[in-house]
N, C-alpha and C positions, 0 to 999 in steps of 0.2 A: 288728589286728597278726597275724602269724604265729606259729601254737602252735606250738615244740617240740614232739614227738612222745614222746620219753626223758623231759624234762624234764614234760612234763605226765602220763604214767603215774608218775611218781616222785613229783610234788605229790599225786597222787590216792593212792597207797599211803600216802605223809607223814599223809593225811587220815582214810587210813581206819583206821590205828594210833594217831592221837591223840583224834579226835572221839569214839570209844567210852570212852576214859577221861573224856575231859568229860563225856560223860552218865553214866558211872558214877557220878561223884563227885554229879554233880546230882540224879541219884536218890534217893543216899546223904543227901544234904542234907532231900529233901522228906520222905524215908522216916522223918529224923530229925526233922523237926519234928511228922508227924504219929503217931509212938508214941510219944515225951517231952513233948511238948507244951511245949517251952521256946521256943514262941513263934518268930516265924520269921529271929529274927537271933541265931546261936548261933555255937560253932566250927565245925561244918561249913559253917557259908554262909563264914566266912574262907579253907575250903578250897578251895569250890568256887570263889571269888572270885580266889586266886593259881592255880589249875587255868588258868581261863577265860581270864583276863588273858595268861598264861606262852602258852596256845594263841594266842591274837589276834595277840599280840606278835612269836611266831618265825612267823605265818603271813608277816605284814607284811612282816618281814625278808626269807623267803624269795623274795618275791613282786617285793622293793626289787634282791634280787642277780639273779633268774634270772625276770623279768616276762613270757616268752615261756612261763611254765610254763601260763598260760591265756589266754583270749579276751579277759577285760578287767579285765586287775592294776590300773588306774587306779579301776573302779568296787570290785572287792572289798578295796582297802586302804582307799580312804574308807571303806565299809561296817566295817572292820573297825577303823578307827582308832575311829570313833563307838561300837562297841563297849565300846573300852577304853576311852572315857574315860565310857562310860554305867553299866560296874561299879564305877567309882568312886565314886559317889553314896551305893550302902547305905553303903559304911565310915565316911561321916561323919551320914546321914541313915536308921539300919535299917529305917525305914517303907517304904523303896522297897525294900528285899531281896525280898518274895515277887514284884513285878514285874520284877524283875533276874529271877529263877529263870524264871518264868512266860516272856520273852522267850529267854532261849538253850533252852530246849525246840526251838526248830526247829532244833538241830543235829542233830535225829531225821532230821527230812526230808532233811539236806544228807547223813547218812549213804548215805541210799536214793538219793538224786542220784549221790554217787561212784561207790556199790556198782552202780547201773546200766550207769554209764557201764566201769567197773572189768572186770566181771564180761559184758562184752557178748557175747562167746563163747560163752556157757553161757545157751540156750535156755529151760529150764523157770526156770532161777533169775532170768531175765528178766524172764518173766512176774511171777515171785513178788513180785519189785524193782521193778518198773514199778506192781503194784497200791499196792505200800506206798508207794510214792512219792507217788504223787498222791493217794491217800487223806491224806498227812502236809502234803502240799503245800496242797490245801484247808485241811485241821482247823487248822495250825499259823502257817501264813503267812496266807491271806486269810480265818480266822474268828478264831482265838486272838488277834492284835496289834490285830486293832479293836476285841476286847472288854478288852483290858489297857489301851489308852488309854480307853474307856467307864470303865472303874472306876478308873483312874488319875485321871480327871476331878475328880472328888470329891476324892481327895489337895488337885486344885492347887487348888480350891475352898475348901476345908479350910484350907490353908494360906494363903489368900489372906485367907478370914475373920478370922484370927487374925493376922493382921499388916499387912493394908490396904495392901498391895504386889505389885503381878505380878512386881516383880523379887526370884524364892526359887529355892531348889536345885530345886521342885518343878515350876516353870514352864521351867526349862533342861532337865530330864529328861525334861516333858512335848514339848518341840521334838524333841530326841534322838529320840522312839518314834514321835512322827508321821513323821520322817526316814525313819525305818529301817518305817515302815506304808507310805509313798507305793514306797519302794522294792521292798518283795514286792509292791505292787499292780502296779508298771510291770514285773517279773517276771513276774508273773501274767499281767500284758496280752501280755507277749511268749510267754508258754509256749505261751497257749490260745488268741491270735488274730494270731499272727505265727509259722507255724511254720518257713519260711525263715530267719527271724532267727535262730531259738534253734537249728535244726541244724546252721546256721555257729557257733554257741558252744558245742556240743557240748552241750546240756542234754538 
């Protein structure tokens, strides 16, 4: 799909405004858990849950109305819809809250990705953004997600042991988590081994 340069820039600007707010609420939640020791599920989690859902919903609507804002609107819409569904699980099963929050940390990398593209005409800032982008990509997409999958597998095993059935919320959440992990793996392959493809997509 041909990208509309104007809409692409506007979409990037929207993300540069919205995503730092999402990350701000996320860190507020994590700090609240650390300082107040009120468990992983509390009032602050409801706030980040609402903010996160709102961001994903608005971005999906944006891409439905203006699909030429990005190179791969279908993939991004599917990714956001998976995230929207995944964020619903901790509302009913609080033990999933820390895993959902850990997954959302990936948006820090998204901020660097979009900033690198948006400020491409600022050479000195570009160097810093590129370093931050690659460090956060490896840390949050290539390492963080597989680690979350591994840790979450113990929750799945525990739920299976107590219920005796593989059909349960933790299994459904694991399937979504594996899907997102595989998607990050595919993007990582494209980024580091298919440079021409990535260049066309504007990464």
